[in-house]
Each structure stands twice: as C-alpha cells, then as structure tokens.
ZAKOL-444468 format. One record per residue (C-alpha): residue in three letters; x, y, z. Coordinates in steps of 0.5 Angstrom, whole numbers, padded with zeros to 4 digits, always signed. Layout:
N
AlaXYZ...
This chain:
300
Met+0207+0210+0114Met+0208+0208+0121Pro+0211+0215+0125Thr+0218+0216+0126Lys+0217+0219+0132Val+0212+0219+0137Thr+0211+0224+0144Ile+0210+0221+0150Tyr+0205+0225+0154Glu+0206+0223+0161Val+0200+0223+0165Gly+0203+0218+0172Pro+0203+0225+0177Arg+0197+0227+0175Asp+0192+0221+0173Gly+0196+0216+0175Leu+0196+0219+0182Gln+0190+0222+0182Asn+0186+0215+0185Glu+0191+0213+0190Lys+0187+0213+0197Gly+0194+0214+0201Val+0196+0220+0201Ile+0203+0222+0197Ser+0207+0228+0199Thr+0208+0234+0195Glu+0215+0232+0196Val+0215+0225+0192Lys+0209+0228+0187Val+0214+0234+0186Glu+0221+0228+0186Phe+0216+0225+0181Ile+0216+0229+0176Gln+0223+0231+0176Arg+0225+0224+0174Leu+0220+0223+0169Val+0223+0230+0166Ala+0230+0227+0166Ala+0229+0222+0163Gly+0227+0224+0157Leu+0220+0225+0156Pro+0218+0232+0153Val+0210+0232+0156Val+0210+0232+0164Glu+0203+0234+0166Ala+0204+0236+0173Thr+0197+0235+0177Ser+0190+0237+0177Phe+0187+0245+0180Val+0181+0241+0181His+0177+0242+0188Pro+0180+0238+0194Arg+0174+0234+0196Trp+0173+0231+0188Val+0180+0229+0188Pro+0183+0229+0194Gln+0190+0227+0193Leu+0192+0233+0189Ala+0190+0238+0195Asp+0197+0240+0193Ala+0197+0242+0187Ala+0199+0249+0187Asp+0204+0247+0192Val+0207+0242+0188Met+0207+0247+0183Thr+0210+0252+0187Ala+0215+0248+0189Leu+0218+0246+0182Gly+0219+0254+0180Glu+0220+0255+0173Ser+0221+0248+0171Gly+0214+0248+0173Arg+0211+0253+0168Gly+0211+0249+0161Leu+0209+0243+0164Pro+0201+0243+0163Val+0195+0243+0168Leu+0189+0239+0169Val+0183+0245+0169Pro+0176+0243+0171Asn+0172+0250+0169Glu+0174+0258+0171Arg+0177+0257+0178Gly+0181+0252+0176Leu+0184+0257+0170Asp+0185+0263+0175Arg+0190+0258+0180Ala+0193+0257+0174Leu+0194+0264+0171Glu+0196+0265+0178Leu+0203+0261+0178Gly+0203+0264+0171Leu+0203+0257+0168Gln+0203+0256+0161His+0198+0249+0158Ile+0193+0247+0161Ala+0187+0241+0159Ile+0180+0240+0160Phe+0177+0234+0161Gly+0170+0233+0158Ser+0165+0227+0156Ala+0164+0224+0150Thr+0156+0221+0154Glu+0151+0223+0158Thr+0151+0219+0164Phe+0159+0221+0166Ala+0157+0228+0164Gln+0153+0229+0169Lys+0157+0224+0174Asn+0164+0227+0172Leu+0162+0234+0171Asn+0156+0236+0174Arg+0152+0238+0167Ser+0150+0235+0161Leu+0152+0233+0155Asp+0152+0241+0152Glu+0151+0244+0158Gln+0159+0241+0159Phe+0160+0246+0153Ala+0158+0252+0156Met+0162+0251+0162Phe+0168+0250+0158Glu+0168+0255+0152Pro+0169+0261+0157Thr+0175+0258+0161Val+0178+0257+0154Thr+0177+0263+0151Arg+0180+0266+0157Ala+0186+0261+0157Arg+0187+0262+0149Asp+0187+0270+0151Ala+0192+0270+0156Gly+0197+0266+0151Leu+0196+0260+0155Asp+0196+0252+0150Val+0190+0249+0151Arg+0190+0242+0152Ala+0182+0238+0150Tyr+0181+0231+0153Val+0174+0227+0152Ser+0173+0221+0156Met+0168+0215+0154Cys+0170+0214+0147Phe+0170+0207+0146Gly+0166+0205+0151Asp+0162+0207+0157Pro+0161+0202+0164Trp+0153+0206+0164Glu+0151+0206+0157Gly+0155+0201+0154Ala+0157+0202+0148Val+0158+0209+0145Pro+0157+0211+0137Ile+0163+0214+0133Asp+0159+0219+0131Gln+0157+0221+0138Val+0164+0221+0140Val+0167+0226+0134Gly+0161+0231+0135Val+0163+0232+0142Gly+0170+0231+0140Lys+0170+0236+0135Arg+0166+0241+0139Leu+0171+0240+0144Phe+0177+0242+0139Asp+0174+0246+0136Leu+0174+0251+0142Gly+0181+0253+0142Ala+0185+0247+0143Ser+0191+0245+0139Gln+0190+0238+0141Leu+0184+0232+0142Ser+0186+0226+0147Leu+0181+0220+0145Gly+0181+0217+0151Asp+0179+0209+0151Thr+0177+0211+0160Ile+0175+0203+0162Gly+0179+0200+0157Val+0174+0197+0152Gly+0177+0199+0146Thr+0180+0194+0140Ala+0184+0195+0134Gly+0179+0195+0129His+0174+0200+0134Val+0181+0205+0134Lys+0181+0206+0126Asp+0174+0206+0125Leu+0174+0212+0130Ile+0180+0215+0128Gly+0177+0215+0121Gly+0171+0218+0123Phe+0174+0224+0125Val+0178+0225+0119Ala+0172+0224+0115Ala+0170+0230+0120Gly+0175+0234+0117Met+0180+0233+0123Arg+0187+0232+0121Val+0191+0226+0124Asp+0197+0231+0128Asp+0190+0233+0132Leu+0189+0227+0135Ala+0192+0224+0141Met+0191+0217+0143His+0189+0216+0151Phe+0188+0207+0153His+0188+0204+0159Asp+0190+0196+0159Thr+0184+0193+0163Tyr+0182+0188+0157Gly+0190+0188+0156Gln+0189+0192+0150Ala+0193+0198+0149Leu+0199+0196+0146Ala+0195+0192+0141Asn+0191+0199+0140Thr+0197+0204+0140Phe+0199+0199+0134Ser+0193+0200+0131Ala+0193+0208+0131Leu+0200+0208+0129Gln+0198+0205+0123Glu+0193+0211+0122Gly+0199+0216+0123Ile+0197+0219+0130Thr+0204+0221+0134Thr+0202+0222+0140Tyr+0199+0217+0146Asp+0198+0220+0153Ala+0202+0215+0159Ser+0203+0213+0165Ala+0210+0211+0169Gly+0208+0204+0172Gly+0202+0203+0169Leu+0199+0207+0175Gly+0193+0210+0174Gly+0184+0209+0173Cys+0178+0214+0174Pro+0175+0215+0180Tyr+0169+0216+0177Ala+0169+0209+0174Lys+0170+0205+0178Ser+0172+0199+0171Ala+0177+0203+0169Thr+0184+0200+0171Gly+0191+0202+0169Asn+0193+0208+0164Leu+0198+0205+0159Ala+0205+0203+0162Thr+0210+0209+0160Glu+0216+0203+0160Asp+0210+0198+0155Leu+0210+0204+0150Val+0217+0206+0150Trp+0219+0198+0149Met+0215+0196+0143Leu+0216+0203+0140Asp+0223+0202+0140Gly+0222+0195+0138Leu+0220+0198+0131Gly+0225+0203+0131Ile+0220+0210+0133Glu+0225+0214+0136Thr+0221+0218+0143Gly+0228+0221+0146Val+0226+0218+0153Asp+0231+0213+0157Leu+0227+0206+0158Asp+0232+0205+0164Ala+0230+0212+0168Val+0223+0211+0167Val+0224+0204+0171Ser+0228+0206+0176Thr+0223+0211+0177Ser+0217+0206+0177Val+0220+0202+0182Trp+0222+0208+0186Met+0215+0210+0186Ala+0212+0202+0187Ser+0217+0205+0194His+0213+0210+0197Leu+0206+0207+0194Gly+0208+0200+0198Arg+0206+0196+0192Pro+0209+0193+0186Ser+0209+0196+0179Pro+0202+0192+0174Ser+0207+0195+0168Ala+0209+0188+0165Val+0217+0191+0162Val+0218+0194+0170Arg+0217+0188+0172Ala+0221+0184+0167Leu+0227+0190+0167Ala+0228+0190+0175Gln+0229+0183+0176Ser+0233+0182+0170Pro+0240+0180+0172Ala+0245+0186+0172
C-alpha cells in the first residue's frame, strides 16, 4: 500500500540555514533556492519573515524574495504573525506557513505565548491570508518529544494539530523537532489524527535525524499512506530554540531511499548532491548527509 509518488517539501533555505552562525550572503541564499528548484524539487520554502532579533540569519528575507522576482512568488515563506503576513502580502507572495507548538514550554519559548494563546495569534493571520487568496500550511512542533517536558501524549498533539489545521490550513506538517520519534510512534500518531477525522492526504511529516531514525520513521509513515515529507538539502538545520535538535532529514538520503522503493519524486539526485556540496563550501564544513558524502566521494 506504499504510495507511488511522494512530494518532497524542501526546507533547506529556511529551516536549514536559520541556525547558521556565520552570515550567509543574500546572493548565496538566492542561488541556493534557484539550484534546488532547478533540481526538480516541487516545493522550496524560501525564508521566514521572523524578527531579525530572533533569527538574525534570515534578516534579509525581503531582499531574498525581491531578488527571486516573479519566480519567487510561488515559493512558501514562514510567517510568525500578522506583521510577517504584511511583508508577504507586500511582495505578492502566494504561500505562507505558520509554526505552532504541541507543548506549553516550547510555545512559551518559541512564540512567547501559552499553548492556548498561540491560536489567538494565528487565527487573524490565517483568516487574512485566506481572504487574500493565499495558501496556508501549518507546522506543529514537538510532536514526539519535548526537551523540557519529555514525551508528548498523542492526544495532546492531535488536539493542537487539528486546531491549527482547522484555522484554515491546507496541510499540517508534524514535526519531530528533537528527533526522538520511532517507527511505532509514527504509526500511532498518524492513527490518532485519522481517528480524529483528518485525512492522511492532509498530513506531512517533518523528521530530524538526531537519533538516526529519520529514514526508518519515513518508511513507517509511507506504510500509513503519507505522501508529503519535509527535508533539507544536505541535512542542514536544527531549531534555534531547542539545542538538542540536530539536522533535518537530508533530502538526498530521502530521495535515495524513495528511488530504491520505486517511488517517484521528480527530483534529480545528482543535482541536489552538487548543490549541497556547493553550499557546504560556503559554510566551511562537509555536509552531514550520508548520501552526499558517499556520492561526492565516488569515482567519476
């Protein structure tokens, strides 16, 4: 019952770069995005309109989107609130994402809101976006575990996720922010959402590889019928508010596995590998992706 086709939602330019300490130029970010799009990735999340004080690396979000021009209008951007939405609307963008929390502590640390207060913050943002004809994606973080609260009950995650989705989102991405999820937990969480009335087509998975479980968790989600997976070129990324959150599932590792399963992605693996090697040269360190390391060292 595995899907025959999967959509990879590339988050490298936003989630992958947001934690980088060294300043990455606007020009490099723009080329990174353009290369990923050219590699056949169907969705590339370009940046975030978060306040520069919180994520300095993305302070040039408007400059990046302006430089991309018309080709950037269809790329999603993360917006934390109505001010971020205002910037997206000014640039004529068509897709936004909001980012909620499944736990009280992370909501306070990441959003400066309580678990319940976050919905009051997101509701006008989503309503205005939908009224303006924008598509809205909702992320919910800490779905499998929280570094301060520990294991997160499935019914709590389902309750938060469904409330976010019901604000008017077209898709809900379930985040294993600190990478503690396991294959059985993935199956149970998806089952919880389905039991609550959500379709698997409305769900996406966002895995981190902290414990080396991202591909195993993806395989489990495939068995449950999930067809959209967030990934980051080269395995870049983490979370600025959760120090134990290491890299995202690498796009190349995901494509390699899906190719082996005969599942269509439309992604040119060699082009993504080349892009990750190129980006690694700008970051001054090798890519953490196992497939990038293997293919980049393979004889021609």
